[in-house]
DOGUDREN-154488 format. One record per atom (N, C-alpha, C): x, y, z. Coordinates in pm, whole numbers, plus 50000, padded with zeros to 5 digits. Layout:
# DOGUDREN-154488
XYZ...
# end
This chain:
# DOGUDREN-154488
524785244750427523685234850353522395237350379521685247350331520735251550346519755250750243518685244250243517485244450143516155247150186515545249650092514025250650096512885240550092513725226850069512855216550037512385211050164511085206850165510465200950296509995185550253509475178350373508975165550330507405170750285506845163350165505595170350126504435158650226503505164250242502215156350333501705144550241501585147450127501365136250007502095125949993503555130750011504275117650000504285109050144504175116350261504015110150378502835100950394501565108050336500255098850321500455087850225501215086650112501475078750050502125063750122502985068850212503725058150277502695052950360502105059250448501085056250531500105047150487499565051250348498685042350291499075028350270500295027250228500885016750167501365006750301501655016150407501635007050541500195000550612499125009450587498045004050645497744993850537497744995250416497254985250317498044970750347499364972050367500124958750380499684951950491499304961150622498814954550747497624947250704496444955150655495614947350642495634935150522496354935350433496614922750375497104910450464498094915650539498634903650605497664899750741496864907750793495824903650894494834896950796494294899050703493324890850630493864878150592495044876450532495524864350496495834855050628496104860350743496534855250864494974848250903494034857450920492534852850948491954841050841492734840150727491854830950623492564819450675493924821350715494564809450730494114801050867493704810250961493314802851114492124797051086491294801751012489754799051001489804784950891491134779250861491244767350762490914770450631490894781450580490794786250448489414791850381488614794850500487354798450483487304813750451486894822050357487004833350346485814840250402485564849850462484374857150500484314873350481483164875550481482714890050425484124900550455484244900550611485294910150641486674909750579487184896150546488514896950489488274900650331487224899650265486864903550110487054918450135486034926750193486164938850216487404946350251487944939150315489814945250385490534944150274490504932050181491424930950055490964945149957489764945949932489434955249844489514967949886489284970049993490084984050063491604984750047492344976850066493754975850047494094977049927493304974249824493614974349656493394989549637492404998149691491985010349688493125018749792493715012549870494815021549947496015021649841496325009349823497415007749716497615014649588496425016749539495985024749387496415040249441495785044449540495945058149554497155061349606497845051249708499065055049754500455056349647500245045649550500925044049449500745059449346499835062749322499575074849258500055087749325499895087749441500455101049536502035100149518502615086849533503955083749553504495088649425503975085949309504555088449202504315103149164503555108449205503195120949175504045132349276504425124949367505485137149447506775133349392507025123349362508325117049319508865127249197507755130149103507745139748999508285152849028507625155549135507985173049164509465172549227510005182349175511445183949261511785193049353510725199249399510785204249509510615202149647510575186749666510295179649804511265169749808511775166149928512425154949951511875142749903512915132549880512015120749815511865107649901512425109850004512125096350132511035091350113509915099650164508555091950185507625088550038508135097349939507295091249820507915079749767509165081649784510085066349734509545054849811509535056149941509125045650009507465041750015506825052849988505235048549964505285041949827505865044949709505875039849607506335023149623507515022149703508085008549762506774999149806506345004249896505294999750004504104996749923503535005549845502375003249758502504991749646503794991649581504134983649477504264970349548504574969149668504534955449714503394950849768502564961749809501114958549854500364953649716500664959649590499764955149497500164941949448501674938049465502094927149435501474916049515501624917449639500894908049723499524905749697498604915549659497374912549630497124905249501498164906749392498144899349278498254885649305499234884549384499544866949422498404863149526497764870549605496754863849678495484859749582495374867849470494384863949374494744854849264496084855449245496594843949171496534827549232496634829449363496654816949465495354811649460494154823849489492954820049493492074813349356492894818049256492444810649132492914799949078493954794349169494414779449091494114770549214
# end
């Protein structure tokens, strides 16, 4: 059972971006909760950057899933984490508007 497939660096980076974005999202939400609902500039910038992380990570993950010459573990995990991140950001935005 020999193969010439390998883990793609872009797929791993997609997974890392999803993890970092989720960490930033959870940290920002926790900081807003601790401060009694007052949103500061640091949390706003953190959420904006996590949106960029999510979009870039989702793009990289889908791109690497479309290729057939690499393993699919990290790109699939990256797509899952970045989708979860973008849904979390949409939820925060929805709750902020209501």
